[in-house]
N, C-alpha and C positions, 0 to 999 in steps of 0.2 A: 609716433605714428605719423604716416604720410598724409597730406591733405585729402587724397581720393579715399582714404578709409572713412572720412566724415562727410563724403560728397553726397549730394543727392542731385542727380543729373536731369537735365531738361535736353530731350533729342530733338534736333530740328533737321528736317530735309528741306534745304532753302530753297531749291528749284520749284518745289511744290507750295511751301508757304507763301512765297512771294509771287506765284502766279506766273512763272516764266514760261515762255513758249516751250513746246516739247521738243523741238529742233532749233539748233543753233545755227544761225545764219552767218556768224562771224563777222558781223557788221560792227557799228559804233557801240561801245559798252552803254549798257542801260543800267542805271545805278539802283537797281531793286533791293540790293542788299540794305541800303540805308532805312529801307521801310522796316526792317528789323530792329533798329534802334530803340523804340518806343517798348518793344516786347521784353527788353532787358529788365526794366523795372518790374514788369509783371513777373518775370521768371524769378527775381529775387523776392517779390512779395509774396508768392506761393511757397517760398522756403527752399528753392533749388539754389545751389552755390556752384553749379558747374553745368557747362553747356557741351554736348556733342553734337557738332553740326558738319554736315557733308552729304554727299560729295560736293566740293566747292570749285574744283578746277576745270579749266577750259575742256569741253567735251562735246560730242556729237548731240546726244539726246538725254537719256535719263542721268547722265553724270558719271556712269562706270565706264564709258569709253573714253579714257582720258586722251586728250590731245597735246595738253601741256600742263605739266606738274607745277610750273612756277608762275602761272598766269590765273588769276581769278576768272571764272566762266564769264564771258562777255554779256550774257544774259543777266548777270548778277552786278556787274560793274567792274572797279578797277582794283588793283592790289592795295592802292591807298584806301578804297572803301573798307577792304577786309582788315587792313592794319587798324583803322579807326574803330571797326566794330569790336575787335579784340581788346583794344584799349579801353573802350568804354565798359566792357564787361570786367576787366580788371578793376577799373575805378569803382565799380559797384561791388567788388568782392566775389566776382564769379570767374572761375577758372574756364579755359576753352580747350578742347581737344577736336582735332580734324579727323575726317575720314581718310584713310590711306589706302587707296585702291592700287596695291602693288603687286598684284597677281597677273594682271593683264593691261594692255593699253587698247586705245581705239586705232583705227587703221590711219587716222590723220596724225598720228604721234610721228615725230621727226624720224626715228629709227625706222619705223616701218615703211615709211613714205621712201626713204633711202633704198630700202630692199626693193621696193616696186620700181624704182628708177634704175638701179644699178645691178640688180639680180645678184648673180653669183660674185660680182665684184664689190658688193656692199661690205662695208666694215662692221655692220650691224646684223648680218645674216645668222650670227650665232646668238642674237640677243632674244630670238623667240624660240619655242621648241618645235623641233621636228620640221623645220623649213625644207621643203623638197621641190627643187626646181623642174622635177619631171611630173609633178602633179599639177592640180589646179583647185580652185575654190569657187564658192557661190557668187563671187564678185569677178569671176574669169580673169584673174591676174596672171593666170599661167604659171602659177606655183602653189602648193599647198603649205599648210601650217596647222599646228595644233591650236584649236581655238578653246574658249571658255564656255562651258555649259551647252555646247553644240551650236554656239553662234559665232559665225565668222567674223562678225562685227567686233569682237572681242578677241585679240590676239594674245596668246598666252606667252608671258615672259619666261625666259630660262633663267631660273633663280639659282642655277648652278654656274651661271657665267659670272666671273668675278666683276667684269666691266659692268653689268646689270646691278650687281650688289652695290658697288661702288656709287654708281649714279643714284639709287634709290636712298642711299645713306647720305648723300649730298643733298638730295631733296629734304630730307628731314632737317638737316643743318640749315638750309635756306628758310624753311618754314618757321624755325625757331628765330633766326637772326632778323627775317623780314617781318613777321607777324607776332613773335613772342608768344607762341602757343605752349600748352602745359602738358600736351600729350597726344598720342594718336591711337585711333581705333583702327585695327587692321582688317580690312575687309578679307572674308573667306579665309581666315587663319587657318582653318582646320585642313586645308589643302597646301599649306605653305611648307616649304623645305626648312627643316629645323635649323640648319646652318645658316640659312637666310636670316631666320628671326633672330638667331644668336647675334648675328652681325648688327641687326636692328637695334638690339638690347644694349650692345656696347656704346653704339652713338647715343642711344637714349641716356645712358649713364653719363655721358660726357656733356651733353648740350645744356642740361639744367638740373639741379637738385629735384629729386622727386618727379622727373619727367615720366609720364605714366603711358605704358603700352598696354592696350586692351585688344583682345583678338575676337572676332567672331567665330566661334566654334559651336556646332550644333550637335554633333554626335562624338562619343568616345570618352576616354579617361581624361577630364579637364586638367589633371596635375601634368599630363604629358606636355601641355602647352604653357600652362601658368606655373613657372617655377623661379629659381634665381637665376637661370640662364637664359630663358626665352622672354615670355610675357609676364607681366604683373598680374593679369586678371583675364577672364574670358567671359563670354556671354553664358548665363544659365538658362539654356533652352529647357532643360528638364523641369525646372520650377515653373517656368513660363507656362508649360502645358498643363502642369498639375494644378496650379491656381485657378485657371478658369474651369477645367473639367472637374476638379474636385468639388466646386460648386455647382456645376451644371448636374452632376450625378449625385449630389448630396453624399459625397464620400471624402471626408477629410483623411481617411486612411491613405489615399493616394499622396496627398500632400505630405503627411508624415513619413510615409515610405521613401517619398522622393528627397526629403531633407536628410534623412539618414543615409540613403544611399550616396548622395552627393558628399556628405560629411565624411563618409568612410572613404571616398574617393581622394578628396583633397586635404583632409584634416582640418585643423582649426586655424591654420596660418595663412590661408588665402581667403579673400573677399571677392566673390564673383559678382559680375555685373547682372542685376535682376531687373526684371521688366515683366509688364503684363501685355504690352503690345509694341510694335514697332513700325518702320515703314515697309516691312516685307510681310507682315501678318495682319490679320483683321483687327479692328479697333475692339478693346475689351467690353465696351458698351454694347457692340454689336454680338459678340461672342457668348455673352451672358444671357441664359434662358431667362432668368429673373434679374432685372434691371437693379433691383434692391440690393443684390449681391456685389454691386459696385463698392459698396461700403466695407463689407468685411474683406473682400479682396485686396482693397488698398491698405487697410490696417495690416494686413499680413505683409504686404510688399514692403511697408516701412518699418516692420518689427522684426521680421525673420532675418538670419544672417545674409548679408550681402550688401551691394551698393545699389540702391534703388535708383530707377530711372523713369521719367514720364515722357511720353511721346506727344509732341506738340498737339494741342486741341484735345487730348483726351482728359484733360483736367476740367474741360466743359462738358464731357460725357457725349461728344459727337459720335455719330456713326461712321463706319468704313467697312466695307467688305470687297473681297476680290469679285470682280465681275468681268466674265468673258476673257479670262487670263489676264487681266490688266489690274495693275497695282494703282491706278490713277486715284481712284476713290480713297485710298489709303493715305494720299499725299495732296490733300486739297489745299488751295489757296484760302486763307483766312485774313480777314480785315481785322486790324487791332481795335478799330473804333467799335465794332461790334461786340467786343468782349471786355472792354476796359472795366467795366463795373461788374464782372462776373463774380469777383470774390464776395461781393455783398449780395448778389441776387441769384446765383447759380448754386445749388446745394452740392453739386460735384466740386466745384472749384472751392467752395467754402471747406469742405472735408479736406482736400487736399492741402490747403494752406495750414489748416490746423494740425495735420499730421507732420507737415514740414517743420513747424515750430516745435512740437513734442519731440521729434527725432533730434533736433539740433540742441535742445536743452537737456537731453537725457543720454549721457555717454553710453549707458549700458546697451542702448539700441544699436550703437555702432560697434562697441568692443566686447560686450557681454558674452559669455558663453551660454550656448543655447541648451536648454533643458525641457524635455516634453513633460507636461504635468498631468493632463488628461485628454483622452482621445475617444471620440465616438464619431459614428458616421455624420452626424449633424453638428455636433459641437466639439470644440477643440480649445485646449489651453495649453501655454508653453510661457517659459521665462527666459529672461536674458539676464544673466547673473554677473554682476561686477563689484568687486571689493565686498563680497559677501551680502550684497543686497540684490534681491530679485525683483525685475520689473515683469509684470505679468501681462500677458495678451490673452483675452478671451474673445472668440468669434462663434457665431451661431448662423448656420444656413438654413435653419428650419423656419417654418411660418408661424412658430408659437414661441413664447418665452422658455428659457431654459435656466435652472438654477445650478450653480456649480460650486463645489466644496473644494477649495484648493490649498495645497502647503504653501505657505507665505514666509517662511524664514523667522527671522528674530525681530521683525518690525513691529510696531504696536498698531499702526494704522496705515491704511492705503487710500490714495486719491485717484478717482478717474479722471484721466487727463482730458478726455473729451467731454464728458458730461458733468464733471465737478462733484460727483457723489463721492462720499467717503464711506468706508467699512472698517470695522475694528477687527484686529486679528484676535481670534479666540482659539486657544489651544494650539497655537501654530498654524491655524488655518483662516482663510477668509471665505465667507459664503456670499456669492454675488448673483444677481439676477441679470441676464443678458437677453435683451428684447429680441424678438424675431428678425432674422436677415440683418443682424447688426454685430458689433463688436465693441470692446473698451480696452484701453491700455491702463493698467493699475500700477502706480508708482507709489513706493513707500513715502509716506508723508514727510520723513526727514530729509529726503532728497528730491521732492518734488519741487519744480522751479516755480517761485511765486509769481512770475509773469504769465504763467498760464491763465488764458482767459477761456474757462469752459464754455462749450457751445451746446446748444441743443443739437443732437444728432440730426443732420439734414434727412428728411424724408425723400429719399430718391424713388422714383416712380417704380412701383411694383409691378412689373409687366412680364408676362411669360410669353414664349414664342408659341405659334399654332400648336394645339394639341396633336399628339401623334396617334396612331392606331392603337386600339385598346390592348393588343397583344404586345406592342412595342412599350406602351405605358407600363404594362404590368412588368415587362422585363427591366425597366429602368427604375421601379420602386425600390427605395433604399432598404437594405436588409439589417436587421438587429447587428449588433457588434459580434456577437458569438458566430452568427451565420455567415457574415462578411469573412471573418477569419477562416472559417471552415471553407468557404468557397475559394478563398485565395490559395489555401493548401492544396485544395482539389484541382485548381487551375495549374499550379506549379507542378503536379504530378501528371496531369493529362495533357498539358499543352504540347509536350513533345510528340503525342501521337498524331497531333493535327498538322504537324510539320514534316514535309517530305524532304529528307536530307539528300544533299547533292554531293556525290563523290567528287573529292578533290585530290589532286597530285601533290602530296606533301613537299616535293622536291621543286616544284614549279614556283618561280618568282611570283610575288604578289602582283607585280605590275602586268604579268602575262595572264592572270586569271580573268574570268569573266566576272560580271558584277554579281550574278548569282552565286558563283564560287566564292567570291569574296564575302558576301553575306553569310554563306554558311560557315566559312572559316572564322568569321567573328563570332557567330552563335557558338561554334564549337569551343572557342576560347572562354566565352562567357559562361558556358555550362561548368566549366572547371571551378568558377568561383561560386556556384550554387544553383538552384533551380532557377528556371527561366519563367516569367510571367508572359501573359499575351501582350501587355504594354512593352515589355523589353524586346519581343520578337518583332512587334509591328514598328518600333522604332528603327531596328535594322532593316527590315523590308522596305520601309519607306524611303530609305536613302538609297538612291539609284545612281549617284554620281561616282563614277570609278575612281577619280582621284581621292575623293574624300574616304571611300571606303578602304582604299590602298593605306592612306595615313592612319585610319582608325584601327585597322588591323595590327599595323606596326605599333600601335601605342600599348599593347598588351605586353607585359614583361614576363 
């Protein structure tokens, strides 16, 4: 197995964590990256053995308008600072992957500046998509070009251009030779050209053994991007959504359905990058209606199939919500001195550290086959089975304790890795009590690591968001299992009557279709695989990015 199959990632947005200015003056380097050096020991202490950090390179503002792929952002320091940071991570046994923003550049990138200066005579005029010297743009350059996401600040690279492809491949080689990185997270991989990604995979296979390519993919068939020819893994946004809403709605059926849906999509050969928050979405502590659910959510993050990732600061239970269309509160500056004792004093941090230790000492949680054992709206049990031994996870999102009777295989006794409780196997089953808004990881005594130091499950504040109107509260009341299944079946039958279909020309290229036509074409293809739920339709309707939809519809075979 490769190193990333046993990784626990710590995700850093460096411009935010270091408190860098929002705009780059391109002045003298300020060595803010060095302030992250003390964080490395904290990251290791809470059980993370890999860091995803970025964007890092010279840019105008938030980091995704790249000016120079080979120079650390002036606001963070120098290339020497970055080399030293990666070296210190490696010295402490932590792998490092960078954010690869290879879909677009900023307007200060050398190729774009050459087009501005030389126009039709520029040797780089074909480096960008749909450059038109008869048009104009919001910066009044006297020519137009295809931008990223509607922002002229982000000029879209022409991924079909061999010179662009060769340049980006050279950037990857440079990052490895200069900084000794272990992999790259590809920004917005779901709209990348597949031949482009194949070229990046060839380079990845050349530069270093087990060099990891992980892509940001929000919608579509994940195996389309993650396979032997393109990427090793992608972001599991489906599970991200299910984990927080499954708790908010007291509906573990959503989580179980998502696991099965993704597993059917990718099989058992891929490990997806799993998370509960990141630099683009609100903090998990903010999203949870009941803050006590922080505990079962993270138990599931560490025990379900996938490669778990923590977003910096969330191990402390900090808040962060999108405000006035800004991500600033999701990317705050933090002072290490304020949190250096958190593993002793903060219940959230204490939990995360315990889970990290358990995962590292229990191979089944990385490599074991997933098996569902018991499923109700408010409680859920599943196993990770390796070499005939079942490691069992039990979670409870209700405000009262629950007793579960679960198949336990051929072991004689189980140990609760978090609490230290022991239970005997009786007639092939264990009978366990799970406290309200809590969970446990049950490990066969014969494979339980002796170094586990059981902790009292931390009491994370039970706070609920403001109460909703009575009629809304009634609507959100959890249903009994049979009624939930009935409602799901009803939804699958009736949901089509709620959706007005849009006629599409079957012969027109996907690239020429409107957003609405592409959405309908995707739903049409999904219908062939079975009934659609409201969630599935909502996922399609919420994606309004034309390029992403084109890639998504092409992902169906």
